[in-house]
N, C-alpha and C positions, 0 to 999 in steps of 0.2 A: 503494499499499499505506499508505503513511504517512497520507494523507488517510483512508483506510477505518479505520485503527487509532484515528486520533483521533475520527473520528465514533462509533465503538463505544465508545471510553472515555467519552466526553460522555453517550451514551445510558446507559451503565452507572451513571454519576454521577447523572443524571436519576432513573432508576429507583429507586436507592438512597435519594435524597432523597425521592422521593414515598412510598416504603414508610415511612421512619422519620417522616415528617411525618404521615401518616395515623394511624400507631401512636401517636405521641405526642399527636395530637389527640383520638384515642380516649380514651386514658388520662386527659386533662385533663377531658374531657366527662364521663367516668364519676365522676371526683372531684368535679366541680361538682354533678352530678345528686346523689351521695350527700350532700354537704354542703347543698344546696338542699331535700332532703326530710327532713334529720336523721336520717339511716340509724342504726340502732341507738342512737337518742336521743343522737347525738353533738352536742355543743355548736357553735354556728357557727364555722367556719374550722378546726375539728379535722381534717376530712377533707383539708385543704389541707396539713396538717403533713407527710406523706409527700413531697409534690411540693416543698414549699418546702425541707426539709432535703436531699433528694437533689440538687436543682438548686444550691443554696448549697454543698454540701460537693463535689460533682463539679466545678464550675466553679472553685472556689478550688483544689482539688488539682490541676487542669490549669495555673492561673496559677502555682502553686508549682513545678510540674514545669518549665515554660517558663523561669521565673526561674533555677531550680537549673541547667539546662541551659547557661545564659548564665554560669554561675559565681557566683551569689550565695549559694549554699550554704543554700537556705531550708529550714525545718523542714517536711517533708511531712505532719506530723502536726498541728502547731499550727495551720497557716494554715487548712486546711478545717474544723477544729473551731471556729475564730474566726468563720468566716462563717456556719456553720450555727447558731451559738448566737443569732445576732442575730434571724433570723425567729422562731425558737422563743420568744424572750423576748416577742415581740409577741403571740403566741398565748396565752402564758401570763399575760400582763398582761390580756388580754381576759376570761380566766377565772377571775382572782384575785378573792376576795370583795371586796377594797377598790376593785376597778374599777368597782363600780356607780356609775353616774352620771358617771364620767369621760368626757371628750370624747376623739375620736379622737388628739389630740395627746399625751394622757397615755400611750396604748398605744405610740405611736411612741417616746414618751420612754423607756420600758423598752428598747426596741430600742437606742436610742442609748446607753443606760447599758451594756447588753451589748457593744456595739461598743468602748466605752471600757474596760471589763474586760479585753477580749480585748488591746487594745493595751498595758494595764497589764501583763497577764500576760506579753507578749512583751518588755516592758521588763525586767521581773524576770529573765527567761530570759537576755537579753543581758548583764544586769549580772553574773549570776552566772559567765557564761563569757567574759566579754570578754577579748580579746587585740588589742593594737594592730594595725591592718591587717587585722582579721578581717571587715571588711564587715558589722558590726552595724547601722549605719544603713540599708544596703540591705535587710537582713532585716527590720528593723522597718517599712520602706516597704512591703514586700510584704504583712505582716500587717495593716497599716493600711488599705492598698488592698482587700484581701480582705474586711475587716470593714466598711469604708464603702462601697466601690464594687461589691461583691456582696451581702453579707448585709444592709446597711440597706435597699437597693432592694427585695429580696425581703420584707423586713418591710412595706415599703410596699405590697406586693402583697397581703400578708395583710391589711394595714390598710383596703385597698380593699373587702375582705368585710365589714369592720366600721365603716365609716363610717355616718353617720345614714341616708343614702338607702338602703343596704343593709339596716339593720336595720328601717326602715319597710316594705321589701317582703316578699312572701311567694313561696316558691318561687323560680322562676327570676328573678323580680324583685330578689331579694336578691342575686343574682350579677351584676346588671348593670354595677356600677361595675368590678368585676375582668374580666368577660368583655369588656366594651366595649373596655378598654385593650388587652388581648391581641389581640382581633380587629382593631382599628384598626392597631396595630403590625404584625401579621402580614400583614394585607392589603396595607399598604404595601410590606412586604418583597417579597412575591410579585409585586406589580406592578413593582416596581423591577428585579427579577431578569428578569422575562419582557421587559419593554420594553427595558431595558438589552442585554440579550443580543441582541434581535432589530434594533433600530434605534439603539442607542446609539453615539455617535461622540465628543461632547465630555466630555473627563474632568472629573469633578467634584472628585477630590483624587488627581491622578496620582501623586504620590510616596507618599501614605500607602496609597491603595487604588486602583491602576490599573484595576480592573474597573468601579467605579462611575461613572455618567455623570450628566450633567445632565437628559438625557432619562429616564432611569430615576428620578432624584429627582423630576422633575415628575410623572411617573405613580404614583410612591408616595404623594405629597401629593394626588393626585386620588383615588386609592384610599381613603386614609385617611379623606378627608371623605366618601366615598360610604358607607363602612362606618359611620362615626359617625352619618350621616344615617338609614340603614336601621335600626340598632339603637336610636337614641335618640328618633327621630321616627316611624318607620314600623311598628315591630315591636309596640308598645303594652307592651312589657316593662317600661320604665322608670317604673313607677307610683309608686316612692317618691320621685322627685325627679329633677333634672337637674343637670348640672354647670354651673358658673358660665360664663355666656356662651353655653349651648346647644351644639347639635352642632357648629356651625361653628368655634367657637373651640376646641372640644374636638378635633376631628378635626385640625385645623392645628397645635395646640400639641403634642398627643401624637405626631402624625406627624413632626413636625420634631425632637422629642426622640428619637423612635425611630431617625431617621437619624443623629443625633448620637451615640447609642449605639453603633451599628454602626460608624461611623467611629472612634469612640474605642477599641473593641476592635482594629480594624485598626491603630491607632497602636500600640497594645501589642504586638500580634504583629509589626508591622515592627520595632519596637525590640529585640524578643527573637528576631528571625530564625526566626519560626515562621510556616507557611502556615495551618494550622488549630491551635485550642487542643487538639484531641485527635482520636481516631478512635473514641471509644465509640459514636457515633450515625451511623456509616456516612458516606454522601455529604453528611451536614449537619455533619460535624466532631465537635466535642466539646460538652460542656454549656454552655461559655461562648459557643461559637458559636450555640447555640440560644437563649439568652437575653440576649445582648448588647444589642440594640435595646430590650428591655423594661427594662434596667437605668437608663436615662436616662429613659424614659417613664413608669414607674410612680410616682415622686414628683411629676411634673407632673400625672398623672390624679388622683392622691391630693388634691393641693391643689385641683384644680378641683371635686372632687365635694365637699370639706369646704367650700369656699367657696360652692358652690351650695346 
């Protein structure tokens, strides 16, 4: 009976993960299509604003809740707003009249200023309500992490839509830098989960994340390289340019960064005694569980495309 119950639970989790994954992928594909075609005469990246804002706000809200559950007393309003403001600043920078002729670093610079402003606002709030022993430093750390580790990577994702290679492409080619990063990371995620579940035995990080294995990590890198090769070499979509080092360097670097992002979120959850960041996405967990790998991978991908 116990075995049957466990099998049924695993099947239910897999079905839930599949439904949420297909729904999320469909929504992302729809936004990419709208952005690539300039639906309703929208400027580049504007159709990505809803996704970037929702992901940043939702992931940061989950981080604040987990921290509050461990006694940090985080402000559940300031933390998600701080994170969401950073990718919005990147989009605003790209559309500002003064942005004409600026390189991609200038756009990310606006996002960095927004992250600084969020941390400065948190400092003002803590100064105003400071009490000895009130854990002000812990609350400031949560705001800083939300802005820098959630908001800023999402700004880099927006920046992937605005790098010169994207600007030079037309239609789908303009989305290649962003779509390639997501595909490489998620391809690796899926391969690691499947292979690790079926044949994984040697633990990769047993204390931080007992479910991850070396076999799964090897499969993840192989899948990331295969996806990078398919998109950047065989699809014919990347007409605007190539990332520095070509598909092999891109697949390896972005794939490794994605695994680091996954393990980093596992570290945070382990420290905060949480299994999942939330339950908003059914079997996938929360928003932070959905984007954890891309938070480390996006800046790496952005740098390779800019250098390329």
